[in-house]
N, C-alpha and C positions, 0 to 999 in steps of 0.2 A: 469191351476188352478190359478197360480200366476198372470197371465195376467188378468184373470177375476176379481180377488180380487183387482188388481190395478185399473181397470176401475171402480169397485164399490167404491173404496176409493176416487178416484178423482171426479167421476161423480155420487156421491151418490144420488143427488137430482133427477137424471133421473129415479131411481127405483120407486119413488112414488112422483109424482108432487104435490099430495094433502097433503103430510105430513107436519107438522109444522116444522119451522126452527130448533128447538132444537132436533127434531128427526133426521134430516139430519146430525147434528153435532155428535150425538151418533153413528149413523150408520157409519159415516166417521171414527171415532176413532176405532170402532170395526173391521172394515175392515183392517185398518192399523195394528192393533194388530195381527190379523190373518196372514197378510202378513209377519210380522216380525217373527212370531213363526214357520212358515213353514220350513225354512232352519235348524231349531234346533230340529225338531221332530225326527231326526235319533238318537239322544241321548236317546230318550225314547223307541226306538224300541229294541226288543231282539237282542242279538249278532248274532244270526243265521238267522235273517230275510232277505228275498230277496228284493232287490230293482228292480222293474220292469222298465226296460229301453229298450223297444222293438226296438227303432230306433237305438240303439247303440250296445247292446249285450244282449244275453240271459243268465241270471245267472244260473250256474250249479255247483253242488257239485261234486268234483272229487272223484274217488274211494278211494283215500288215505284219504280224509277228512271224508268220511263216515266210513272208517275203524277205524280211530282214535276216531271219535265221538261215534261210537257204541261199540267199543271194549276196547279202552283205557281210556275213560272218560276224564273229564276236566283236571285232574292232569297230564295225559300223554300228551294230545294234547297241553297244554300250557307250558310244561316244555321245557328246552333247547334241550334235547334229542328228545322229541316229535316233536319240530319244525324242527330239522334237518331231522328226519325221514319223516315228511310230505313233505319237499322239495325234498328229494330223491325220494319218491314214486310219487310225481307229475312229476318230470323229467323222471322217468322210464315209467310212463304212456304216457307222451307226445312223448318221443323218446326212445322206448324200446331198440333197438339194440345198438345205440351209447352209451347209459348209461351203458349197460351191458359190452360193450367193454372197456369203461373207468374204470369201477369198476374192471373188471378182470385184466386189465393191472396194475392198481394201487396196488391191493392186491398181484398180482404176484410179483411185484417189491419189496413190503415190505417183502414178504416171502423170496425172494432171498437175500435181505439185511441181514435178520436174519440168513439165511443159510451160507452166506459168513462170518458173524461174528463168527458163531460157528465153521467154518473151520479154525482152528488156524494155519494149515500148509501152507496155501496159502494166497496171498495178494488179495486186492480188484480188481475186474475185472469189469470195466464199460461196456465193450462189452457184458459180460455175463448178467449183469443186464438189459441192453437195449434189448438183445435178449429174455430174459424171458418176459419182459413187452410186446414186440411186438408179441411174440408167444401167450401169453394169450389174448391180445387184438384183434389180427387179425385172429387167428386160433381158439383158444379154445372157445371164447365167441360166434362167429357166428355158429360154429359147434354144440355146445351144446344147443344153442337156437333152432336150427332146430331139433335136436334129442329129446329134451324135448317136443317140440310141437308134434312130431310124437308119442311119448310115450303117451302123454295126449289124443291125438285123438284116438289111438288104445284102450287104457284102458277105458277112460272116455266116448267116443262117440260110438265106435264100440261095445265094451263089456259092456258098461254102468255100470261100477263099480265106485261108488263115492270114492274120495280119503280118506274120513273119515271112510270108512269101512276097516277092516283089510285085506280083500281080495284085495280091490283096492290099498291100500298103499303097501302091500307086492308085488303085481304084478308090480307096477310102479318101486319099488326099484330093483326088480329082473331084469327087462328089462334094467334099468339104469346101473346096475353093470355088467351084462353079455353081453350087446350090446354096450351101450354108452361108458363105461369106456375103454374096449379094443380098440375101434376105436380111441378114443381121445388120449390114451397113445401112441398107435402106431404112429399116426400122429405127436404127440409131439416130439418124438425122431427125426423124419426126419426134421420137420420144424425148431426146435431149433438147431439141429445138423448142418444144412446147413446155418442157419442165423448167428450164433455166429462167425464162422470163417470169414464170409464176413464183419461183423462189426469190427472185430479185425484186418482186413487187412492181414490175414495170407494166403489167397487164391488169387492167381494171374492169374490162367489160368483154362481152362476146364479140363486139366489133373489133376490139383490139386483137382478139384471137383470130378473127377472120383475116385481118391484115397480116398477122404473123404467119398464117398458112401460106400466103403468097411469098413471103420472104423465104420460108423453108423450101418451097418449090423451086425458087430461083437458085438457092444454095445447092439443091440437089442437081439441077441442070449444070451448074458450074463445077461442082467439086465431087460429085458421086463417083464418076469413073476414075478420077484421080486418086480418091481414097481406095477404091477397089484395086487399082493397079498397085498402090502402096501395100495393100494387104497381100497380094500375090507375091510381091518382092520379099516381104518379111516372113510370111507364114509357110510357103511351100516346102522349103528345105527342113525347117524345124518340125513340121508336121510329118514329113516323110520319115525322119529319124524317130519321132514320137510313136507313130503307128507301127514301124517295123522293128524297133529295138527295145523300146521301153515296156516293162510289164504293165498290165492294165491298171493296177492301183497307183502307179507312178506317172501315168499320163497326164492327170490333172495338174500335179505340181510342175511337171515339165512344161506344159502348155501355159501355165500361169506365169512362169518366168518370161516366156516369149511375149505373153500378153502385156507385160510391163513395158517392153520396148514398143509394142504396137500401140499401147495406150498413149504414149508420148506423141507419136505420129498422129493418131486419131484425134486427140485433144487439140493439137496444134492446128490441124486442117479444119476442124469443126469450128474453131474460134478465130478465124482470120478476119 
C-alpha cells in the first residue's frame, strides 16, 4: 500500500494524462499526506486490535490474556499484580512443567525458611533448604503434574463430570487426597531423607546409605500418618475451592499459595 501511494505521489501525472496541471499538484499533495499518516494510524486503532502480518507471524491471544480480559477487567489486567499474573500464566502456558518445577522449588524454599525461623532450638541448615527445594522441584512438581492430569482425565473425560459441579469437584478432591497425597508424602520422605545427608556431606559410603534407609523407615512408621492427617486438614477445603471455583489457568497459583503453608508444616514434621 505504501509503495503504491509513493508511486502515486511521485508519478501522479501518470494517473490521468488529460488532467490539468493544478489537478496533478493537488493529487500529489493528497498522496503525500496519506503516505505520511499511514505509520501513525496505529494510535487511532483500539488497544486490542490485531495487526495482520502473515509473512512474519500470526497474532494470537494467549489463554492468560483472554482470562484477564474476560474475568478480571481492565483494572486487573493493567495493574501491577495483573501484569505479573499475566506473565506467569504466559510462561506457564509456554513451558508448563519447568514453570511448575521452579514455582514448587521456590515456594518450598520459602516455606522451609519460615519453618527454620520458627524452630528456635536449631540453627540454619543450608543443606536442608537446598534439599527441600530440590525435592519439591524435581520430585513433587513432576509427580503431581502427572497425577493431576490422570485425575482430570478420569473425572472429566471418562466420567464426564465438570469441575464446577459439586459431584465433579468432590470426586477430584477425594482422589487427590486419598491417592495423590499418600503417594506424594511417601515419596517425599524417601527423596528428602536420602538427599539431605548427601548435600550435608554426612554420608560417605553405601553402608551409610544402608543405615540411613533404616532411619527413614522408622521415620515413616512414626510420622507418615501424622503428616498425611495434616495434609487432609490443610488441603481439603482449599482444593475444593480450587477445583470448583478457580479457572483452570489459575489453579496452579492458587494451589501454590496453599503449598506455602503446607510446606511449613511438611518441613517442620520432616525435620523433628
